[in-house]
C-alpha positions in Angstrom: -27.2 8.0 13.0 -24.4 10.6 12.4 -20.6 10.1 12.4 -17.6 12.2 11.6 -16.2 9.7 9.1 -17.6 6.5 7.7 -15.1 4.1 6.2 -16.6 1.7 3.7 -14.6 -1.5 3.6 -12.9 -3.5 6.4 -10.0 -4.8 4.5 -6.4 -3.8 5.2 -6.8 -0.3 3.7 -10.0 0.5 5.5 -8.8 -0.8 8.9 -5.5 1.1 8.6 -7.3 4.3 7.7 -9.7 3.8 10.7 -6.8 3.4 13.0 -5.0 6.5 11.7 -8.2 8.5 12.1 -8.6 7.2 15.7 -5.0 8.2 16.6 -5.8 11.7 15.2 -8.8 12.1 17.4 -11.6 11.0 15.1 -13.9 8.0 15.9 -14.9 6.5 12.6 -17.5 3.9 11.8 -16.3 1.1 9.5 -19.0 -0.8 7.5 -18.3 -3.9 5.5 -20.4 -5.9 3.0 -18.9 -9.3 4.0 -20.0 -11.2 7.1 -16.5 -12.6 7.5 -13.1 -11.7 6.1 -12.4 -13.4 2.7 -10.2 -16.5 3.2 -8.4 -16.2 -0.1 -4.7 -15.4 -0.1 -5.0 -12.4 -2.3 -1.6 -11.1 -1.3 1.5 -12.6 0.3 3.1 -9.5 1.7 3.4 -5.8 2.3 6.1 -3.6 0.7 8.6 -1.4 2.6 6.4 1.7 2.9 3.4 -0.3 4.2 5.6 -2.2 6.6 7.2 1.0 7.9 3.8 2.5 8.4 2.6 -0.4 10.5 5.9 -0.5 12.4 5.4 3.1 13.3 2.2 2.1 15.0 3.8 -0.8 17.0 2.8 -3.7 14.7 6.4 -4.5 13.6 7.0 -7.4 16.0 3.9 -9.3 15.1 4.8 -9.1 11.4 8.4 -10.1 12.1 7.2 -13.3 13.9 5.9 -15.0 10.8 8.9 -14.2 8.5 10.9 -17.4 8.6 7.9 -19.6 7.6 6.7 -17.1 4.9 10.1 -16.7 3.4 10.5 -20.5 3.0 7.1 -20.7 1.4 7.9 -17.9 -1.1 11.2 -19.5 -2.1 9.5 -22.9 -2.6 6.6 -21.4 -4.6 8.7 -19.0 -6.7 11.9 -20.9 -7.0 13.9 -17.9 -5.7 14.3 -15.8 -2.6 14.8 -12.7 -4.9 12.0 -10.4 -6.0 10.9 -10.2 -9.5 9.8 -7.9 -12.3 7.6 -9.7 -14.8 8.8 -12.9 -13.1 12.4 -12.2 -13.9 13.7 -13.1 -10.4 16.8 -10.9 -10.2 15.9 -8.1 -7.7 18.3 -8.8 -4.9 17.6 -7.2 -1.5 21.3 -7.4 -0.7 22.1 -5.2 -3.7 19.8 -2.4 -2.8 21.1 1.0 -1.7 18.9 0.8 1.5 19.0 -3.0 2.1 17.3 -2.7 5.5 14.2 -1.2 3.9 12.3 -4.3 2.8 8.8 -5.5 2.9 7.5 -8.3 5.0 5.8 -11.5 3.9 2.3 -12.2 5.3 -0.7 -13.7 3.8 -3.5 -11.2 3.5 -6.0 -13.1 5.7 -3.4 -13.1 8.5 -2.8 -9.3 8.0 -6.5 -8.6 8.1 -6.8 -10.6 11.4 -3.9 -8.6 12.9 -5.3 -5.3 11.9 -8.9 -6.3 13.0 -7.6 -7.3 16.4 -5.6 -4.1 16.8 -8.6 -2.0 15.7 -10.7 -3.8 18.3 -8.2 -2.9 21.1 -8.6 0.8 20.0 -12.4 0.5 20.3 -13.0 1.1 16.6 -16.6 0.0 15.6 -16.8 -2.4 12.6 -20.3 -3.3 11.4 -20.4 -6.3 9.0 -23.1 -7.5 6.6 -23.7 -3.8 5.7 -24.1 -3.1 1.9 -24.2 0.5 0.7 -26.9 0.9 -1.8 -27.2 4.7 -2.2 -25.2 7.8 -1.6 -26.2 11.4 -1.4 -23.9 14.3 -0.6 -24.2 18.0 -0.1 -22.0 20.8 1.2 -22.6 19.7 4.8 -22.1 16.0 4.6 -23.0 12.6 3.1 -25.9 10.3 3.6 -25.6 6.5 2.9 -28.4 4.1 2.6 -27.2 0.7 3.9 -28.8 -2.7 3.8 -28.2 -4.4 7.1 -29.3 -7.7 8.7 -32.1 -5.8 10.4 -33.2 -3.9 7.3 -32.2 -0.6 5.5 -30.7 2.2 7.5 -29.6 5.7 6.7 -26.2 6.7 8.1 -24.9 10.3 8.0 -21.3 11.4 8.1 -19.2 14.6 7.5 -17.0 12.5 5.2 -17.1 9.0 3.6 -14.1 7.1 2.4 -14.5 4.2 0.0 -12.0 1.5 0.8 -14.3 -1.2 -0.7 -12.1 -2.7 -3.4 -11.8 -2.7 -7.1 -15.6 -2.9 -7.7 -16.2 -0.1 -5.2 -19.8 0.8 -4.7 -18.8 4.1 -3.3 -16.8 5.0 -6.4 -19.7 4.2 -8.6 -22.4 5.8 -6.5 -20.4 9.0 -6.1 -19.7 9.3 -9.8 -15.9 9.0 -10.0 -14.5 8.6 -13.5 -12.4 5.4 -13.6 -10.4 5.4 -16.9 -7.8 2.9 -17.8 -6.9 -0.1 -20.0 -8.7 -3.4 -20.6 -7.0 -6.7 -19.6 -4.8 -8.7 -21.9 -4.5 -11.7 -19.6 -6.4 -13.6 -17.0 -4.6 -15.2 -14.0 -5.7 -17.9 -11.6 -4.1 -19.2 -8.4 -5.3 -21.9 -6.0 -4.4 -24.5 -3.5 -4.8 -27.7 -5.4 -4.3 -31.5 -5.4 -3.2 -32.8 -8.8 -3.5 -36.5 -9.6 -0.7 -36.4 -12.2 1.7 -33.5 -11.3 4.6 -35.0 -13.2 2.9 -33.9 -16.5 3.5 -30.3 -15.6 6.5 -28.6 -17.1 8.8 -26.5 -14.9 7.4 -23.1 -13.8 8.1 -20.4 -16.3 6.9 -18.7 -19.5 5.3 -21.1 -22.0 3.5 -21.0 -25.3 0.3 -19.6 -23.9 1.5 -17.6 -20.9 3.1 -18.4 -17.6 2.8 -21.4 -15.3 3.7 -21.2 -11.6 3.5 -24.3 -9.4 4.8 -25.9 -6.3 3.7 -28.5 -3.7 -0.1 -27.9 -3.4 0.0 -24.6 -5.3 -0.9 -23.8 -8.9 -1.0 -20.5 -10.8 -1.5 -19.6 -14.5 -1.1 -16.3 -16.4 -3.3 -17.0 -19.4 -2.8 -14.8 -22.5 -4.6 -17.3 -24.8 -8.0 -17.3 -23.3 -9.7 -14.4 -25.0 -12.4 -12.1 -23.6 -15.0 -14.8 -22.5 -13.7 -15.2 -18.9 -15.9 -17.4 -16.6 -17.6 -15.8 -13.6 -18.2 -17.2 -10.2 -16.0 -19.6 -8.3 -12.9 -21.0 -9.9 -13.4 -24.7 -10.6 -11.1 -27.6 -11.2 -12.3 -27.8 -14.8 -11.5 -24.1 -15.3 -8.0 -24.5 -13.9 -7.4 -27.6 -16.1 -8.5 -25.7 -19.2 -6.2 -22.8 -18.4 -3.2 -25.2 -17.8 -4.0 -26.7 -21.2 -3.9 -23.3 -22.9 -0.8 -22.1 -21.2 1.3 -25.3 -21.0 -0.2 -27.5 -23.7 -0.8 -30.4 -21.2 -3.8 -32.1 -19.6 -3.7 -32.7 -15.9 -6.4 -33.9 -13.5 -7.1 -31.6 -10.6 -8.9 -33.4 -7.8 -9.2 -30.7 -5.1 -9.4 -26.9 -5.3 -9.4 -24.4 -2.4 -8.6 -20.7 -1.8 -8.9 -20.1 -5.5 -8.7 -16.6 -7.1 -9.2 -15.2 -10.6 -7.7 -11.8 -11.5 -6.7 -9.9 -14.6 -4.3 -7.0 -15.5 -7.2 -4.6 -15.9 -5.5 -1.3 -15.0 -7.7 1.6 -14.0 -7.5 4.7 -11.8 -10.0 7.2 -10.5 -9.4 10.6 -12.2 -9.4 12.2 -8.7 -9.4 10.6 -5.3 -11.9 13.2 -3.9 -15.3 14.5 -5.0 -16.6 16.9 -2.3 -16.9 14.9 0.9 -16.3 11.5 -0.6 -12.8 10.1 -1.0 -11.3 6.8 -2.3 -8.3 4.8 -1.1 -6.7 1.5 -2.1 -8.2 -0.6 -4.8 -11.3 1.6 -4.8 -9.0 4.3 -6.3 -6.9 2.1 -8.5 -6.8 -1.5 -9.8 -3.9 -3.2 -11.5 -2.3 -6.7 -11.8 -0.7 -8.0 -8.7 2.7 -8.5 -10.4 5.4 -7.2 -8.2 3.3 -7.4 -5.1 2.5 -3.7 -5.0 -1.2 -3.5 -4.2 -1.1 -3.5 -0.4 2.0 -1.2 -0.3 0.1 1.3 -2.5 -3.2 1.0 -0.6 -1.8 1.2 2.9 0.3 4.2 1.9 -2.9 5.8 0.6 -4.5 5.2 4.0 -1.7 6.7 6.1 -1.4 9.7 3.8 -5.1 10.4 4.1 -5.8 9.6 7.7 -4.1 12.6 9.5 -5.2 15.0 6.7 -8.8 14.0 6.9 -8.8 14.1 10.7 -7.4 17.7 10.6 -10.1 18.7 8.1 -12.9 17.2 10.3 -11.5 18.8 13.5 -11.3 22.2 11.7 -7.6 22.6 12.2 -6.4 21.8 8.7 -4.3 24.3 6.9 -5.9 25.6 3.7 -5.7 23.0 0.9 -4.3 20.2 3.1 -6.9 17.6 2.1 -6.4 18.4 -1.6 -2.8 17.2 -1.2 -4.1 13.7 -0.8 -4.9 13.4 -4.5 -2.0 15.6 -5.5 0.5 13.2 -3.8 -1.1 9.8 -4.1 -2.5 10.0 -7.7 0.9 10.1 -9.3 2.0 7.2 -7.0 -0.9 5.2 -8.4 0.0 6.2 -12.0 3.6 4.8 -11.5 2.3 1.4 -10.2 -0.2 1.1 -13.1 2.5 1.9 -15.6 5.0 -0.6 -14.2 2.3 -3.4 -14.0 1.3 -2.8 -17.6 5.0 -3.0 -18.5 5.2 -6.4 -16.7 2.2 -7.7 -18.6 3.9 -6.7 -21.9 7.1 -8.5 -20.8 5.1 -11.7 -20.0 3.4 -12.0 -23.4 4.4 -15.2 -25.2 6.4 -15.1 -28.4 9.9 -14.5 -29.7 9.8 -10.7 -29.7 9.0 -10.7 -26.0 11.7 -13.4 -25.4 14.3 -11.0 -26.9 13.1 -8.1 -24.8 13.1 -10.2 -21.6 16.7 -11.2 -22.4 17.8 -7.6 -22.6 15.9 -6.6 -19.4 17.4 -9.5 -17.6 20.9 -8.5 -18.6 20.3 -4.9 -17.6 19.1 -6.1 -14.1 22.6 -7.5 -13.6 23.9 -3.9 -13.3 23.6 -2.9 -9.7 22.2 0.6 -10.4 19.5 -1.0 -12.6 18.7 -3.6 -10.0 18.4 -0.8 -7.4 16.1 1.1 -9.8 13.7 -1.8 -10.0 13.9 -2.5 -6.3 13.1 1.1 -5.4 10.3 1.3 -8.0 8.5 -1.9 -6.8 8.9 -1.0 -3.1 7.6 2.5 -3.5 10.9 3.9 -2.3 11.3 6.0 -5.4 8.3 8.1 -4.3 9.2 11.8 -3.6 6.6 14.5 -3.3 7.3 18.0 -4.6 6.5 20.6 -2.0 6.1 24.2 -3.1 8.2 25.6 -0.2 11.2 23.5 -1.1 14.0 25.1 -3.2 16.3 23.2 -5.5 19.2 23.5 -3.1 17.3 22.3 -0.1 17.8 18.8 1.3 17.3 16.1 -1.3 15.4 13.8 1.1 12.5 16.3 1.7 9.4 14.8 0.2 10.6 11.2 0.4 9.6 8.6 3.0 11.8 8.5 6.1 13.5 5.3 7.0 13.5 4.1 10.6 16.4 6.2 11.7 18.7 5.3 14.6 19.4 8.2 17.1 22.2 8.4 19.6 21.2 10.2 22.8 23.3 12.2 25.2 24.0 9.2 27.4 25.2 7.2 24.3 22.1 5.1 24.2 20.5 4.3 20.8 16.8 4.6 20.0 14.8 4.1 16.8 12.5 6.7 15.2 9.6 4.2 15.4 9.8 4.3 19.2 8.4 7.8 19.1 5.6 7.4 16.5 2.9 5.4 18.3 0.8 8.5 19.0 0.4 9.3 15.3 1.8 12.8 15.6 4.5 14.4 13.5 8.1 14.0 14.9 10.9 16.5 15.0 14.3 15.1 15.8 17.1 17.7 16.3 20.5 17.9 18.1 20.4 19.1 21.8 20.2 22.8 21.9 19.5 23.3 18.2 17.6 26.5 17.4 15.0 24.3 15.6 13.5 23.5 19.1 12.6 27.1 19.6 11.2 27.4 16.1 8.9 24.5 16.7 7.8 25.5 20.2 4.4 26.7 19.1 3.6 23.3 17.7 4.3 21.2 20.7 0.6 20.2 20.9 1.0 18.5 17.5 4.5 17.1 17.3 6.9 14.9 19.3 10.2 16.8 19.8 13.2 14.6 20.3 16.5 16.1 21.3 19.4 13.9 20.3 23.2 13.9 20.0 23.4 12.5 16.4 21.6 10.6 13.7 23.3 7.4 12.5 22.7 8.4 8.9 25.3 10.5 7.2 22.7 12.2 5.0 21.1 14.3 7.7 21.5 15.7 11.1 17.9 16.7 11.9 14.5 15.8 10.5 10.8 16.7 10.6 8.6 13.8 9.7 4.9 14.1 9.0 2.5 11.6 10.6 2.5 9.5 7.5 6.3 9.1 7.5 7.2 11.7 4.8 10.1 14.0 5.4 8.8 17.5 5.6 12.1 19.2 6.5 15.7 18.0 6.9 19.1 19.5 7.6 22.4 18.6 6.1 25.1 17.7 8.6 27.5 20.3 7.2 24.9 23.1 7.1 23.4 25.3 9.8 19.7 24.8 10.7 17.4 26.5 8.2 14.8 27.8 10.7 12.9 29.7 8.0 12.4 26.5 6.0 11.4 24.6 9.1 8.8 27.3 10.0 7.3 27.0 6.5 7.2 23.2 6.7 5.4 23.3 10.1 2.9 25.9 8.9 2.2 24.1 5.6 1.4 20.8 7.2 0.3 21.6 10.8 -1.2 25.0 10.5 -0.6 28.1 12.6 1.2 27.7 16.0 -0.8 27.6 19.2 
């Protein structure tokens, strides 16, 4: 059978990409190796950029509904409501320069369920128990050999996207280079019952690494284990041995569930595209989960790629549009790998690291430094360099747009996210602004909103790409730059109708 796009992997990244493709007029097939979603709590939340991406598609309320319970769990398990860098819990949401732009707490199985239900309402086909065993591509398309419950099948597609995790079959079969650094620690987390929990020292850095525990929850960051890490399921005996190495105590673990083992292995595909095969999420980059950045990075990959790939498949993409996926997202991956490596270094046991942590902790008391860490971990420091932008153009161009509040002619207020469910670009400009006439030839590809004002003193008008990136903006004290708007529209959306 032949498809326009096959997405390999039905985790959060694959499902998000499939939904973005659907909104842009492409009906993808999603194939997944597992019969059911994994039950393990691999992640406990999404960052600001990922949340804003889901909010733009109408999923904000369902994520908001679970916040009170998840926030209480996080404070109980981590001992702080603040975010951390290398488990230095000082990143205060209230101190950030954009305090309303925060992530949302949700366990990954719950997020996958929400996304799967939404994908089903859109009519997206997901085929489970399908393992890709071979891949052949040429200039016209890609052929996958897939083991299914009824036997091997060949599936053809114009493009294939690997969203199949850190051990991606698509990445390996297509021949992507995957350079990086080997792990220096192994971490484990699990829901547990402990017969003698009073033996555990308080959570924190200890002689062999870091111990995190709370009611029914145990985690270790083990720097003393060495290279011979067990394979297979995490057992009670393995957890007990790790606690012994990290904390120097023996405890008896009687029950283990939802157990995970992970490392700080940090690797990234040299490119996110080879011909008609692309990578997104953990298939493109792996790193330690410190800072909770994995889903934020992966979902942002998906929304960056979705509209670009759809335009390419439909034959309406401006020249080079699909190449901007790697150009924009590869540096974002580099930044996350670098800061997670830095966090591993700051978690190493020993007096030299103790001294360094003390200095970093003191620096984080400075508000500007606190904001730096907050923006870095949330992805809000991301800003893409566009060739058509000059140094004196608006400083927000290339960054991710917040959910702006608009005031309309009748003094009503509306949010930008109210106009984004279609997945199209959005142009918001004052009533009667010449920008409306400039954009008239793109009405088939953008939502044009005429407003009185934007409740953000930094701009008076904005063009936002489908992935939430500001492609053009106007300063409140400057006239509309129609030539720059024209260049932005042509660069991202092609020629006018």
